[in-house]
matplotlib code that plots the C-alpha trace (Angstrom):
import matplotlib.pyplot as plt

x = [0.5, 1.6, 1.7, -1.3, -3.4, -6.9, -8.0, -11.4, -14.2, -17.5, -19.4, -20.8, -18.6, -16.0, -12.7, -9.7, -6.4, -3.5, -4.8, -2.8, -2.0, -4.2, -7.5, -6.9, -7.1, -9.8, -12.2, -10.7, -11.7, -15.2, -15.5, -18.0, -14.9, -11.5, -9.1, -5.4, -4.2, -6.7, -4.9, -2.1, 0.0, -0.1, 1.5, 4.9, 4.2, 5.8, 8.8, 9.6, 6.9, 6.5, 3.2, 0.6, -3.4, -5.7, -9.4, -12.1, -14.2, -17.7, -17.2, -15.4, -16.6, -14.3, -16.5, -14.2, -10.0, -7.2, -4.1, -2.1, 1.7, 3.6, 5.8, 8.3, 9.4, 12.8, 15.0, 11.9, 11.9, 10.1, 6.8, 5.3, 2.1, -0.6, -1.5, -4.6, -4.9, -8.5, -9.9, -10.0, -13.0, -15.4, -19.3, -19.6, -23.3, -23.2, -21.4, -17.9, -17.2, -17.2, -14.7, -12.1, -12.0, -10.9, -8.4, -6.9, -6.8, -4.4, -2.2, -1.5, -0.4, 1.7, 3.6, 1.8, 1.7, -1.2, -3.8, -4.1, -7.1, -9.1, -12.7, -13.2, -16.6, -18.4, -19.9, -20.7, -20.7, -21.6, -22.1, -20.0, -22.1, -22.2, -18.5, -18.6, -20.5, -19.3, -15.8, -16.8, -19.4, -17.4, -18.7, -17.9, -14.2, -14.3, -16.7, -18.0, -19.4, -21.4, -24.5, -24.2, -25.9, -26.6, -25.1, -24.6, -25.7, -23.0, -21.0, -22.2, -22.4, -19.3, -17.8, -19.4, -18.7, -15.1, -14.7, -17.1, -14.6, -11.2, -10.2, -8.7, -9.2, -6.0, -7.0, -5.9, -7.9, -6.5, -7.1, -3.8, -1.5, 1.5, -1.7, -4.1, -6.8, -10.6, -11.4, -11.9, -12.9, -15.0, -17.0, -20.3, -20.6, -23.1, -25.5, -23.7, -22.2, -19.1, -21.7, -23.0, -19.8, -18.7, -22.2, -21.2, -18.1, -17.2, -17.1, -13.3, -12.7, -14.6, -13.0, -9.2, -10.7, -11.5, -8.0, -6.1, -8.3, -7.3, -3.3, -3.1, -2.7, -1.9, -2.8, -1.6, -1.6, 2.5, 5.3, 8.0, 8.1, 12.3, 10.2, 6.8, 9.5, 11.7, 8.5, 7.0, 10.3, 10.1, 7.0, 7.7, 10.9, 8.1, 5.8, 8.0, 7.2, 9.6, 9.3, 9.4, 12.0, 12.4, 12.1, 9.2, 7.5, 8.7, 8.0, 4.5, 3.9, 5.4, 3.5, -0.6, -0.1, 1.0, -2.3, -4.1, -2.8, -5.6, -5.0, -2.5, -1.5, 0.6, -1.7, 1.2, -0.1, 2.3, 2.5, 4.7, 6.3, 7.3, 5.6, 3.5, 1.5, 1.2, -0.2, -1.2, -3.9, -5.4, -9.0, -10.0, -13.4, -15.9, -13.6, -10.6, -8.5, -6.1, -3.2, 0.2, 0.5, 3.0, 2.8, 6.2, 6.2, 6.5, 3.8, 1.5, -0.7, -2.1, -4.0, -2.2, -3.0, -6.8, -6.0, -4.7, -7.2, -10.5, -8.5, -8.8, -12.4, -13.6, -11.4, -13.1, -16.3, -15.4, -14.6, -17.3, -16.6, -18.6, -16.8, -13.5, -11.4, -9.2, -8.1, -7.3, -8.5, -8.2, -11.3, -10.8, -12.7, -11.1, -9.9, -7.0, -5.6, -3.5, -5.0, -7.5, -6.8, -6.4, -10.0, -10.6, -9.2, -10.7, -14.1, -14.2, -15.3, -18.7, -18.7, -18.9, -16.6, -16.6, -16.2, -14.7, -14.3, -10.6, -8.1, -8.3, -5.9, -6.3, -2.9, -2.7, 0.4, -0.3, 3.0, 4.8, 1.9, 2.8, 6.3, 6.3, 3.6, 6.1, 9.1, 6.7, 5.5, 9.5, 10.1, 7.1, 8.7]
y = [0.0, 3.3, 6.0, 8.2, 5.3, 5.3, 2.8, 1.7, 0.1, -1.6, -0.2, 2.8, 4.1, 7.1, 6.0, 7.3, 9.0, 11.3, 15.0, 18.4, 21.3, 23.2, 20.8, 20.4, 24.3, 24.8, 21.9, 23.5, 27.1, 25.8, 24.7, 26.5, 25.8, 22.8, 22.4, 24.5, 21.7, 19.2, 22.5, 21.3, 24.6, 22.2, 20.2, 22.5, 23.6, 19.7, 19.6, 17.0, 14.5, 13.2, 14.8, 13.6, 15.6, 12.9, 12.9, 10.8, 11.2, 10.1, 9.9, 13.2, 15.2, 15.4, 14.8, 15.1, 15.6, 14.5, 15.8, 12.9, 13.0, 10.5, 9.6, 6.6, 3.8, 4.1, 1.7, 0.5, 3.7, 2.2, 1.5, 5.2, 5.9, 7.8, 10.9, 12.4, 15.1, 16.5, 15.0, 13.9, 16.3, 13.9, 13.3, 11.9, 11.5, 8.5, 5.3, 5.6, 2.8, 3.3, 6.1, 4.8, 1.5, 2.3, 5.5, 2.4, 0.5, 3.0, 3.6, 0.1, -0.7, 2.6, 1.2, 2.5, 0.9, 2.1, 5.1, 7.9, 10.4, 12.5, 13.1, 16.1, 15.5, 16.5, 14.3, 16.4, 19.8, 21.5, 25.0, 27.2, 26.7, 23.6, 23.8, 26.0, 24.4, 20.9, 22.9, 23.8, 20.1, 17.8, 14.2, 16.1, 15.3, 15.0, 16.6, 13.1, 13.0, 16.0, 15.5, 16.7, 19.9, 18.6, 15.3, 14.5, 11.4, 11.9, 12.3, 8.8, 6.6, 7.5, 6.2, 3.0, 2.6, 3.2, 0.3, -2.1, -1.6, -2.4, 1.1, 2.1, 4.6, 6.9, 10.0, 9.9, 10.2, 13.6, 14.7, 15.3, 13.3, 12.9, 13.9, 16.6, 17.3, 15.6, 18.3, 22.0, 25.4, 27.3, 30.5, 30.4, 34.1, 32.8, 35.5, 37.6, 41.0, 42.4, 43.1, 39.7, 38.2, 40.7, 39.2, 35.8, 36.8, 36.6, 39.7, 38.9, 38.6, 41.9, 43.7, 42.3, 43.4, 47.1, 47.8, 46.7, 49.3, 51.4, 51.3, 52.2, 48.8, 49.1, 45.0, 45.4, 42.8, 42.7, 40.9, 40.8, 36.8, 37.8, 39.5, 37.1, 34.1, 35.3, 36.6, 32.7, 31.5, 33.1, 31.9, 28.7, 28.7, 30.0, 27.4, 24.7, 23.2, 22.9, 25.9, 25.5, 27.2, 30.5, 28.5, 26.9, 30.0, 31.9, 28.7, 28.3, 32.0, 31.9, 28.8, 29.8, 33.1, 32.2, 29.6, 33.3, 36.4, 36.5, 32.7, 33.6, 36.8, 37.9, 39.6, 41.8, 44.1, 46.7, 48.6, 52.2, 50.5, 47.0, 43.8, 42.8, 39.2, 38.6, 35.3, 33.8, 33.7, 31.2, 31.3, 29.0, 30.2, 30.3, 29.4, 31.1, 29.1, 30.8, 28.6, 29.9, 32.5, 34.6, 36.6, 38.3, 37.8, 41.9, 44.1, 40.9, 43.9, 45.2, 42.2, 42.4, 38.9, 38.9, 42.4, 39.9, 38.0, 40.2, 41.9, 38.3, 37.6, 41.2, 40.3, 36.6, 38.7, 41.1, 38.6, 36.1, 33.9, 31.4, 30.0, 31.5, 28.7, 28.4, 24.9, 22.0, 21.9, 19.1, 16.9, 17.6, 19.6, 18.7, 22.1, 20.1, 19.1, 22.0, 21.7, 23.2, 26.6, 26.3, 25.0, 27.6, 30.7, 29.8, 29.2, 32.1, 33.3, 32.2, 29.7, 25.8, 22.9, 20.3, 17.1, 15.2, 11.8, 12.1, 10.1, 6.7, 4.2, 1.3, -0.9, -1.8, -4.3, -5.6, -6.8, -3.2, -1.4, -2.8, -2.3, 1.3, 1.3, -0.3, 2.0, 5.2, 4.3, 4.2, 7.0, 8.5, 7.6]
z = [-0.1, -0.5, 1.8, 0.2, -0.1, 1.5, 4.0, 3.5, 5.6, 4.8, 2.4, 3.1, 5.7, 5.2, 4.0, 5.5, 3.6, 4.7, 3.4, 3.2, 5.6, 3.4, 3.2, 6.9, 7.6, 5.5, 7.3, 10.1, 8.8, 8.1, 11.7, 14.7, 16.4, 16.5, 19.3, 18.5, 19.1, 16.4, 13.6, 11.2, 13.0, 16.0, 14.5, 13.3, 17.0, 18.2, 16.7, 18.9, 17.1, 13.6, 12.2, 9.6, 8.6, 8.4, 7.1, 6.5, 3.0, 2.5, -1.4, -2.5, 0.6, 3.1, 6.6, 9.7, 10.6, 12.7, 13.7, 14.4, 16.1, 15.8, 19.1, 18.6, 20.1, 22.3, 20.5, 18.0, 16.3, 13.1, 15.7, 17.5, 19.0, 17.4, 18.9, 18.4, 21.2, 21.8, 18.7, 16.0, 14.5, 13.6, 14.0, 17.6, 17.6, 15.9, 14.8, 16.4, 15.1, 11.4, 12.0, 13.9, 13.0, 8.9, 11.6, 13.2, 10.2, 8.3, 11.6, 12.4, 8.7, 8.8, 11.9, 15.0, 18.0, 19.2, 18.8, 21.9, 21.5, 23.3, 21.9, 22.1, 23.9, 27.4, 29.3, 32.8, 34.0, 37.5, 38.2, 39.9, 43.0, 43.4, 43.0, 46.0, 48.4, 47.6, 48.8, 51.9, 52.5, 54.9, 53.5, 48.9, 48.3, 44.6, 42.0, 40.5, 44.4, 42.6, 41.3, 37.8, 36.1, 33.2, 31.7, 27.7, 26.3, 23.9, 26.3, 27.6, 24.5, 23.6, 26.7, 26.8, 22.7, 23.4, 26.8, 24.5, 21.8, 23.5, 24.8, 27.5, 29.6, 30.1, 32.1, 35.9, 39.5, 40.2, 36.7, 35.3, 33.5, 30.3, 28.0, 28.8, 31.2, 31.7, 33.5, 32.8, 33.8, 31.5, 31.2, 28.9, 27.2, 24.3, 24.7, 27.6, 27.8, 30.1, 32.7, 32.8, 32.7, 36.3, 38.1, 37.7, 39.3, 43.3, 45.1, 45.7, 41.6, 41.1, 43.8, 42.4, 38.7, 40.8, 42.6, 39.1, 37.4, 40.6, 41.2, 37.4, 35.6, 32.4, 30.1, 26.3, 23.7, 23.0, 21.2, 23.6, 24.3, 26.2, 28.6, 28.9, 29.0, 31.9, 34.1, 33.0, 34.4, 38.0, 37.9, 37.4, 40.2, 42.2, 41.6, 41.4, 38.0, 35.1, 32.1, 28.6, 26.9, 25.5, 21.8, 22.1, 22.5, 19.4, 17.5, 18.6, 17.8, 14.6, 13.2, 15.0, 13.7, 10.2, 10.0, 10.8, 12.2, 15.5, 16.3, 19.1, 21.3, 23.8, 27.5, 29.5, 32.8, 33.5, 36.4, 36.7, 33.9, 36.0, 34.3, 36.7, 34.7, 31.8, 29.8, 26.2, 24.2, 22.0, 19.8, 17.4, 15.9, 18.3, 21.4, 23.1, 25.4, 28.3, 27.6, 29.9, 32.4, 34.1, 37.4, 39.4, 42.7, 44.3, 43.5, 44.0, 45.8, 42.4, 40.9, 37.7, 36.4, 37.1, 35.2, 32.2, 32.8, 32.1, 29.4, 27.7, 28.5, 27.2, 24.1, 23.5, 23.8, 21.1, 19.0, 19.2, 21.4, 23.0, 25.5, 27.4, 28.3, 31.8, 30.8, 33.1, 36.9, 39.3, 40.3, 43.8, 46.4, 49.6, 51.4, 52.6, 49.1, 47.5, 44.2, 45.5, 45.9, 42.0, 41.8, 43.8, 41.6, 38.4, 40.6, 40.9, 37.8, 37.7, 35.0, 35.6, 36.0, 32.4, 32.8, 29.2, 28.0, 28.9, 26.6, 25.5, 24.2, 21.5, 21.4, 17.4, 18.5, 21.9, 23.3, 22.3, 23.8, 27.0, 26.7, 26.1, 28.7, 31.2, 30.0, 30.9, 34.3, 35.2, 33.3, 35.8, 39.3]

ax = plt.figure().add_subplot(projection="3d")
ax.plot(x, y, z, "-o")
ax.set_aspect("equal")
plt.show()
């Protein structure tokens, strides 16, 4: 089989084959929104992976697309883990086997030992009020101990069908792992004004936004990635996480902007000339993501981080976005858990906690998959 020859499913099912970056981007632009992790530009950001764009075809019509990142197995470079973060972009409400089976056949034919994907499908949501009550409730330890405010039947269906087809869930109990988070915090923006969003925030958030304005904090959209990165490294040292190098952000901004000049923005909050906070906003269609943030240890009282967030929310509203995505949270509501502080910070914005289907693996070559899983577990120790 040649590299571009399609893998055919059963009669009437879509056909999967490689597509060009231009075809992929045209498909993304035709959707209401797609995760930025499923844009062709993201494959060029992840330089340590090999990437390819795949399309699902119904006859000549492109009906789905996915960015696949290939990670080789140590000492077995011809085999890869095929990863589709927050994808693929297909119709998840239908018979998903008809879409995933030809994907598996294609990837196995081209050297994948397993597929990992993260369906962009919600299973449950919880309101800010529910989360706050759960944190103070003595018998509530996790979000999943609370009844959902809303459950998506498609999410339940996808979870059941993946499990029944031999896919293995990868999302860890604490919500954070090597992949992308299953639990997120999002602010719905559809049909809302700035005043509506402000009213949805708690008193502390509103007070901090006013305090930043009164102190003279100025937020601008800028280009100084070096200044951002210096502050980000300072934040990493203080909060004890490993920072990404400056080159990573330079590549991210160059590639995402080449695809769409408005795809990514850098927000810089200054007080009397001092950089006190900075943040990165990414937008695809009607979905906006707060992706990276940094803050100074000095002058925390001027609330530069709140000023950055409010500027990004306002700009997302002005751009017609439906969702402002604060990205991952852990599902813990235990007041003694150190992660609960992040939950409380994000809950203060109003909005809702959201649970997605999570990431799932399909072993295509079980022996190699088991060896890779063992290798990753050892690395994590």
